[in-house]
C-alpha positions in Angstrom: 94.8 95.1 114.8 97.1 93.8 117.6 99.8 95.8 118.9 103.1 94.2 121.3 105.7 95.8 122.5 109.6 93.8 122.8 112.4 94.6 123.7 115.0 95.6 120.5 117.5 92.9 119.6 119.9 92.6 117.0 117.4 90.9 114.8 115.6 93.3 114.7 118.0 95.7 113.4 117.8 95.3 109.6 114.0 96.3 109.3 114.6 99.2 112.1 117.0 99.9 109.9 115.3 100.2 106.7 112.9 102.5 108.4 115.2 104.9 109.7 116.5 105.6 106.8 113.1 106.5 105.2 112.1 108.6 107.8 115.5 110.9 108.7 117.4 113.1 106.6 120.3 112.1 109.1 119.7 108.5 109.7 121.3 106.6 113.2 123.7 103.9 111.6 124.1 100.3 113.0 126.7 101.2 115.6 124.2 103.5 117.0 121.6 101.0 117.0 124.2 99.0 118.8 125.0 101.0 121.5 121.3 101.5 122.3 120.2 97.9 122.3 123.4 96.8 124.5 123.4 99.9 126.7 119.9 101.3 127.1 116.8 100.8 126.4 115.2 100.3 123.3 111.5 99.1 121.9 109.8 97.7 118.7 106.2 97.6 118.3 105.0 94.5 116.7 101.8 93.9 115.1 100.6 90.2 114.8 102.9 88.9 111.8 105.9 90.1 114.2 106.5 93.0 111.5 107.8 95.7 112.7 105.7 99.2 112.3 107.4 101.3 114.9 110.7 101.7 117.4 111.5 103.5 120.5 114.9 103.9 121.7 116.0 105.8 125.6 118.0 105.9 128.5 117.0 106.4 131.8 118.9 107.7 134.6 117.8 107.2 138.1 113.4 108.4 137.9 114.5 110.6 134.5 113.8 109.0 130.8 115.0 111.0 127.8 113.8 109.5 124.4 116.6 109.3 122.1 114.8 108.0 119.1 111.2 107.3 117.8 110.1 106.3 115.0 106.5 104.9 112.8 106.8 103.0 109.7 105.7 105.1 106.9 102.7 103.4 105.5 102.1 102.7 109.1 101.6 106.7 109.8 98.6 108.4 110.8 97.3 105.1 112.5 97.7 106.4 116.1 100.5 104.1 116.2 102.2 106.8 117.7 100.2 107.1 120.6 100.2 103.6 121.5 104.1 103.1 121.3 104.6 106.6 122.8 101.8 105.2 125.3 102.7 102.2 126.4 106.8 103.1 126.7 105.1 105.8 129.4 103.3 103.3 130.9 106.3 100.3 131.4 108.9 103.2 132.4 106.4 104.3 135.4 106.7 100.7 136.4 110.4 100.8 136.4 110.3 104.1 138.6 110.4 107.0 136.1 108.7 110.2 136.6 109.8 112.5 134.0 110.1 112.3 130.4 112.6 114.2 127.6 113.4 114.7 124.1 113.8 116.8 121.4 112.2 117.5 118.5 112.8 119.2 115.1 111.3 122.9 115.0 109.9 122.3 112.2 108.2 118.7 112.8 104.6 119.9 114.0 102.5 116.8 114.1 104.9 115.0 116.1 105.1 118.3 118.7 101.3 118.0 118.4 102.0 114.2 119.1 103.7 114.9 121.9 101.2 117.6 123.8 98.4 115.2 123.3 100.6 113.5 126.2 101.1 116.5 128.2 104.5 117.1 127.1 105.1 120.9 127.3 108.1 122.9 125.5 110.7 123.2 128.3 113.8 125.3 125.8 115.0 125.5 122.2 118.3 123.4 121.9 119.9 126.1 118.4 121.5 124.1 115.8 120.9 120.9 117.1 119.6 118.6 113.8 121.6 118.8 110.9 120.8 118.0 106.7 119.1 120.4 107.5 120.8 122.7 109.8 117.5 123.0 112.4 117.1 124.2 115.7 115.2 121.5 118.3 112.8 121.7 120.4 113.2 119.9 123.7 110.1 119.0 125.1 109.4 117.1 128.7 106.4 115.2 130.5 107.1 116.4 134.1 105.4 114.0 136.8 107.5 114.7 139.8 106.7 118.4 140.6 
């Protein structure tokens, strides 16, 4: 199956919001996604039928990129799409001069932590009570290539 990465735009928001609301207990709202689209780096992963299978939002500052939101639609999970999306973003950002990548992940989200570890992200610290609904600590992870 063929997949391609595209910059997120307003036409994608309805599908992205449907995925977001199914995935997260504290989903982002439309204004949050609009801000990401207008001010930062947001992408969708599409199949050949132009269906959104996943998305990723992030912010670059100098040679660093912080992943702020990532999601794969539920019926497409556990098929390697998270890896495809993450790999495509890392490669794309590296061509733009990004060297280091950061993110926060729920401490209980073992599948996501393993995904990030497969890309050589390491644990850098913990953010106490970072998440709500339910309240949970976040693990701060980074992929540091600038050393």
